[in-house]
N, C-alpha and C positions, 0 to 999 in steps of 0.2 A: 252693619245694616242687614236687615232680613230680606230674603228673596221675595219677589212678586209671586203670589199664588195664582196659578192658572186654573180657573174654576171650571171643571168639566161639566158640572150641572148647568151652569149658565150657558155654556156653548151648546150643549145638547138642546136646551130650550130654544136657542136661536134656530138651530137646524129643524127642530120640530115645527116651529112657526112657519118656516119656508116650506116644509113638507106638507103641512096641512093645506096650504094654498095650492100646492102642486097636485095633491090628491083630489082636492075639490074640483080643479080644472079637468083632471082626467075623468073623474066620476061623471061630470056634466057632459063629457064627450062619450059616455057609455062604457068607460073602462074603469073597473074597480080593481086595483092591484091586490093580489092575494098571496099570502104566505102560508105554506104548510109546514108545521113543526112536528117532527116525529121524535117521540121520546119512548125508547124501549125499556120496559121495566119500571121500577119505582125508586131509583136512586134519589135520595132527598135533595142533593145539590142540583141534580139535573132538573128535578121537578120545579125547584125555585127559579132556576135560570129560564126554563121554558115558560113558566107562568109570567115572568116579568116581560118576556118577549111578546107573548100573546096580549098582555095588558097594554103594551106600547102600541100594538096594532089597533086595539080598540080605541085608544086615546086619539089616534091619528085618522081613523076612519078607513083603515085597510081591512080587507077581508082576511080572516085567519081560520086555519083548520088545524086543530090540535089532535094529533093521532097518537094513541098510546097502546101499541101492541104489547103482549106479555114478554117477560124476561126470557121465556123459553124459546122465543123465535129463532129460527135458523138463518144463516146467511142467505140461502136461496129464497126463503119466505120474505125476508126484508128486501132483497133485490126485486122481487115481484111487486112489493108495495111501492118502492121507489119508481119502478117502471110505470105503474099506474099513475103516479103523480106527475111523472114526466109527460104523460099523454093527456093530462087534464087541462083544458083551456082556461079554467078559472083559477089555476095555480100558476103564479109567475115566479115564485121563489120557493125553494125546498131547503129546509134546514133539518139535518139529522143530528140530534144532540149527542155529543160525546160525553163520557165514554160509553161504548156499547158493551153488552155482556160478552164474556171471554170467548164464547163459542162462535161469535160473529166476526168475520173478516172485515175490519173497519175500512181498510184501504179499498177493498172491492166496492163497498157501499158508497164511499165518498166519490170514487171514480164513476159510479153508475149514475150520479146526478148529472143530467145534461148541462153543458156549460151555460146555456141560456137561462137556466133556473138556479144556477150554483151561487146563491147569494152569500155563502161563506167564502167564496173565492178560492176553494181548495182544489177544484178540478185541474188536472195538468194542462188542459187547453187554456184556461184562464190564467194560470201561472205563466205559461208560454207567452200569452198576449201581454202580460205585465212586463216580462223580460224585454219583449220587442217594442214596448212603448205604444202598444195599440189599445183601443178602447176595450175594457174588460171589467168584469165584476171582481173587485179587489178585496182581499181579506179585511174584515171589519176593523180589527184593532189597529193595524197599521194605517188604514185610511182615516180612522179617528184621530190618531196622533197628528197626521198632516193637517186635519181641520183645526186642532188645538193650536198648532204652530202658526198657521195662516191667520186664523181669527184673533190670535193674540199679538199679531204683528211682529212675530219673531223672524228676523231675516234668515232665509234658507239659501238663496242663491249665493254661491261663493263661500258659504260657511263650511267649516270642518265639522263633520258629523261622525260620531262614534256610536255604533249600534252594538250593545253588549248582549250577545245571544244570537244563535243562528238557526232557530227553529223554522220549519216550513210555514208555520202559522203566523209568526210575528217577525222574527229577526230578518229572514231573507227578503220577504216582501217589503219590510220597512226600509231596508237598505236600498232596494230598487226604487221605491217611491221618492226617497231623498235624492237619489242619483238623478232621476228624471226631473226633479225640481232644481237641478244644477248645484247641489251640494257636493263636496268632496267627501266620500264615505269610506270609513274603515269599519270592517266587521270583526268583532272580538268574540272570544269564547273561552271555555275553561282551560284550554291549552295555550292561550295567548301568553307570550312572555311580557313581563312588566306591564300588566294591564292598567295599573294606576297611572303609569307614565304615558301610555297611549291616550287614555281618557283625558288626562290633563291638558292635552293639546286641542281638545274639542271645544267648539262653540256651542254645539248641541250634543247632548248625551241621551240616548234612548236605552234604558236599562230593561232588558227582557230576558233575564237568565234564570229566574225562578228560585233565587236564594235570598232569604230575608236579610235586608240591610247590608248587602254585600258592597254596594257602592257608598263608600265613606267620604268625608270631606277631602281627603288627600287625592281622590280621583278627579276632583272638580277644579277647573280653572276659575278664578274669581270672575263673577259676572256671567258664567255660562248658563245655558238653559238645560234643565235636567227633566226628562220625561220618564216617569216611573210606571212601567207596565205591570210590575209584579203585584200579585195578590196572594199572600201566604198567611194562613191561619197559624199564629204562634200560640202554642199551649204550654210551653216550658217556661217556668218562672224565671230561671236564670237568663234565658234568651230574651224574655220580655224586659228584664232589668238592663241587659246589655244594650238593647235598642232604644228604650224609652227612659233612660236614667234621668235625662233633663226635662222630661215631660210628665210631671206628676199626675196630671189628669188622665193620661193614657194608662199609666200604671194602676191607677185607682180603678179604671174601667176593666183592666185585666183581672184585678183581684175580685171584682164583682162578678164578672162573667166566666172567668177561668180560661179565657182565650182573647186574642186581639188580632186584628188584621194589620199586617205589615206589608210594605212594598220591598222591591229590590234595593231601594235607596234608603240609606240611613237618614232619619229625620234631621240630624244635625247638619246635613248638607245645606239646609235653609240658611245657615250662617255664611255660606260661601257663594252659592249660586245667585244668578241674577233673577232667574225665574224657575219655578218647578211645579210639577203636578202632585198634589197630595194623594195619599191612599187612606181611606176611600175618598171619592169625589173628584178624581182627576180623569184618568183615561177610561175607567170603567163605564161611566154613563155614555161615552162616545161609541163604545163597541155596539151597544144596542141601537143607538141612533143611526150608525152606519149600516146596520142590518136593515133597518127600515128604509134608509136611502137606497140601498142596493135593490130592495124589493120594488121600489118605484122605478129605479133605473132599468131593472129587468123587464118590467111591464112596458116601458117605453121602447126598449130594444126589440122586444117580441112583437109589439103592435105596429111599429114603424110609423107610416104616414098617418095612421088613425089617431095617434097621440098628439095633443096640442103641444106647442113648443114649451120647453122648460125655461124658467127664469132664474134658476139657481146656479151657483158657481162651485157646488160641491164636487169632490173627487169622483 
């Protein structure tokens, strides 16, 4: 029996419908949430990502400010720009697109975004609030995973959850969010012993390790839910064959384009899992949806009593 596909696009659309109503209520109260997206230089992937975020703002009725300083910018100059945005009242959220040019100290820049406008959830203050279980702006991808689980009626409370990957952006905040939702959480990584054995005990697996098709069917307990955070562009023909041997349409697409997008989870896991997120069309759409949600949340937190009450149950 094949696993149930958890459709990230459909869940994103649910969240967008809720957000549109919320943004309309805020706008009628004289508050228009605004997101500033800073993209330094002309990296093609960064351009694509930021354009999609600006497009989402336009779709929902959020104000957006697309700022594109040159690749020659210094750390000090970018700190000055971030500080300007910190002080602008029409900006509720600040996004600095990674990666930054090598001469810029990325950590300094991310730390410079004030916690109240840190819609990526990377500032140490917001991370600390997440650890303490206090209201915070939470990293978008892990927050999106929680929305997928909840809106797909996957039981979290009391579940054994295994998070594969310990990055500050996904793995660690994901583990904390699951823990706060009363799951029993194990964090695994490249040095974990008997990773397949640990994963096989899980009711929920979140794969966020950045290695194409690493999570194979022998990692998965029959009926488990598998959430695939990975997005890896595969360009090697032998690698594509290894991953998509049983998926001729995918191999044909690879031959046509010369590359294909794969996740951290081998697609044959569909034969064992109870539910899973595909790549593309699973977690990816939720990352941008939660960025939009965080921008609205930041506007509410900053404006306090001026903001009308929210009707949403999002993270």
